[in-house]
SEMAR-328095 format. One line per 4 residues: for each residue x, z, y of N, C-alpha, C. Coordinates in steps of 0.2 Angstrom, whole numbers. Example, Ala and Ser with C-alpha at 12.3 -4.5 7.8 and 13.67 -1.06 7.14 Angstrom:
<sites>
66 39 -28 62 39 -22 66 39 -16 | 64 35 -11 68 36 -5 64 39 0
</sites>
This chain:
<sites>
-53 -35 165 -50 -35 162 -51 -29 160 | -48 -22 162 -47 -17 159 -48 -11 162 | -54 -12 166 -55 -4 171 -58 -1 165 | -61 -1 159 -62 6 155 -57 8 154
-51 8 153 -46 12 152 -44 18 156 | -46 18 161 -47 25 166 -52 29 165 | -59 28 164 -62 32 160 -61 35 152 | -59 30 149 -57 33 142 -51 37 142
-44 35 145 -42 42 147 -42 46 148 | -48 46 154 -51 54 157 -54 58 152 | -59 52 147 -64 57 142 -60 59 138 | -52 54 134 -49 59 131 -47 67 133
-45 66 139 -42 74 140 -49 78 139 | -53 75 143 -59 81 144 -62 83 138 | -62 77 134 -63 79 124 -59 85 123 | -53 84 124 -49 91 122 -48 96 124
-50 95 132 -53 102 135 -58 106 133 | -65 102 131 -69 102 130 -69 107 120 | -64 105 117 -62 110 112 -61 114 110 | -56 115 117 -53 121 117 -57 128 119
-61 125 124 -65 130 129 -71 133 123 | -72 128 118 -79 129 113 -76 134 109 | -69 134 107 -66 138 103 -65 146 107 | -65 146 113 -63 152 118 -71 155 118
-76 151 118 -82 153 118 -84 156 114 | -83 153 107 -85 154 100 -84 163 98 | -78 167 101 -79 174 101 -84 178 103 | -88 175 109 -92 179 111 -98 183 106
-100 188 109 -106 193 106 -113 188 108 | -117 191 105 -124 187 106 -127 189 114 | -125 196 115 -128 199 122 -124 193 126 | -117 192 127 -113 189 130 -116 183 131
-117 179 126 -119 172 126 -126 173 128 | -130 177 129 -138 177 131 -137 179 139 | -132 182 140 -132 182 150 -129 176 152 | -126 172 148 -123 164 149 -129 159 150
-132 157 155 -137 153 154 -132 144 151 | -130 142 155 -125 136 153 -118 137 152 | -116 135 145 -111 138 143 -106 130 146 | -100 134 148 -93 126 151 -94 121 146
-93 123 139 -93 119 133 -99 111 134 | -105 116 135 -111 111 136 -109 109 141 | -107 110 149 -106 106 154 -102 100 153 | -96 102 150 -90 99 147 -94 92 143
-99 94 139 -102 88 134 -105 83 139 | -108 87 145 -112 81 148 -106 77 151 | -101 78 154 -96 74 156 -93 69 151 | -92 73 145 -89 67 140 -94 63 137
-101 64 138 -106 59 137 -107 53 142 | -105 55 149 -106 51 153 -98 45 153 | -94 49 152 -87 45 151 -87 40 145 | -88 43 138 -88 39 135 -93 33 132
-99 37 137 -104 29 137 -102 25 140 | -100 27 146 -98 21 151 -91 18 149 | -86 20 144 -82 18 143 -83 12 138 | -89 13 133 -92 9 128 -96 5 131
-99 5 138 -104 -1 140 -96 -6 143 | -92 -2 146 -88 -6 149 -82 -11 145 | -81 -6 138 -78 -9 134 -82 -17 131 | -88 -15 129 -94 -20 127 -95 -25 131
-94 -24 139 -95 -30 144 -89 -35 144 | -82 -31 142 -77 -35 143 -76 -39 138 | -77 -36 130 -78 -41 124 -83 -47 126 | -89 -46 129 -93 -51 131 -91 -56 134
-87 -56 140 -83 -60 144 -76 -61 140 | -76 -60 133 -70 -64 132 -62 -59 134 | -64 -55 137 -58 -50 140 -52 -46 137 | -56 -43 131 -54 -40 126 -57 -43 119
-51 -42 114 -50 -46 110 -48 -43 103 | -51 -44 97 -50 -39 92 -43 -40 88 | -40 -42 90 -30 -46 91 -25 -43 94 | -20 -41 92 -16 -39 100 -13 -45 103
-14 -44 109 -12 -39 112 -18 -35 113 | -23 -37 112 -29 -34 111 -34 -36 119 | -31 -35 125 -32 -36 131 -28 -45 134 | -34 -48 136 -32 -56 135 -27 -55 143
-28 -51 147 -22 -49 153 -16 -49 150 | -15 -45 143 -8 -43 143 -5 -50 138 | -7 -56 139 -6 -62 134 1 -66 138 | -1 -64 147 6 -68 150 8 -62 157
14 -63 156 15 -56 161 13 -57 168 | 12 -64 171 9 -63 176 2 -61 177 | -2 -61 173 -9 -56 172 -9 -49 172 | -3 -45 170 -2 -39 170 -2 -36 176
0 -37 182 -1 -36 190 -8 -35 190 | -12 -41 191 -19 -40 193 -23 -34 188 | -22 -33 182 -25 -30 177 -23 -23 179 | -16 -20 179 -15 -14 183 -19 -11 189
-20 -18 194 -21 -15 201 -31 -15 199 | -33 -18 194 -41 -16 193 -42 -11 188 | -36 -8 185 -37 -2 183 -36 3 187 | -32 3 193 -33 9 198 -36 8 203
-40 2 203 -44 3 209 -50 4 206 | -50 0 201 -61 1 199 -61 6 196 | -57 6 189 -56 10 185 -56 17 186 | -52 19 192 -50 26 195 -58 27 198
-61 23 203 -66 23 207 -73 25 202 | -73 20 198 -79 22 193 -77 29 190 | -71 31 188 -71 38 185 -73 43 189 | -70 43 196 -71 48 201 -79 48 203
-82 43 201 -90 42 202 -94 47 197 | -91 45 192 -94 49 186 -94 57 189 | -87 58 189 -85 65 188 -90 69 195 | -90 65 200 -93 69 207 -100 69 204
-103 63 202 -110 66 199 -111 71 194 | -107 71 189 -106 78 185 -106 83 187 | -102 83 194 -101 89 199 -106 92 201 | -110 86 204 -117 88 207 -123 91 199
-121 89 194 -126 92 190 -124 99 189 | -119 98 188 -114 105 188 -118 111 191 | -118 109 199 -119 112 203 -128 115 204 | -130 109 202 -139 109 202 -141 115 195
-138 115 190 -138 118 183 -134 126 187 | -130 127 190 -128 134 194 -132 137 198 | -135 133 203 -142 133 206 -147 137 204 | -149 132 199 -156 135 193 -154 139 190
-147 142 187 -145 147 183 -146 153 188 | -145 154 195 -143 159 198 -151 161 200 | -154 154 203 -161 159 205 -165 160 200 | -165 158 194 -169 161 188 -166 170 186
-160 170 187 -159 178 187 -158 183 194 | -161 179 198 -163 184 204 -168 188 204 | -173 185 201 -179 190 200 -177 195 196 | -173 194 191 -172 200 186 -168 205 189
-164 203 195 -157 208 197 -163 213 202 | -168 209 205 -173 213 211 -178 217 205 | -178 215 201 -183 222 195 -177 226 194 | -171 225 192 -167 232 191 -166 237 197
-165 234 202 -164 238 208 -171 240 209 | -177 238 209 -184 242 209 -183 248 205 | -183 246 197 -184 250 193 -178 256 193 | -171 254 195 -167 259 196 -168 263 204
-172 261 208 -173 265 214 -178 271 211 | -182 269 208 -187 274 206 -186 281 201
</sites>
């Protein structure tokens, strides 16, 4: 009925956060930018792409099944008060669960990116130790 509302709400919040982070990262010097392999704005863009893409696909699926219409109240479950309860239940169970799974997958992606960035910098650190020691 309306499970796409939960990832859409999360996507709105993370998009605002991404914009704020982009502004803060914009003040870096080229040397600072070169040291950071993956910026947080880039990682938040991954999350936003996943959330907005999932929201779009879910909304399309709901349009296909006639649960989402282009006239008010837009959600067919809102037409009768008796259907509002099950709709809210669906948002809180399926929508929140799907959002949590997307965020968990994004967290794994960020973790892998962090590990790869650290392993790439490890030889650079060892070279500095060897050069500094002689």
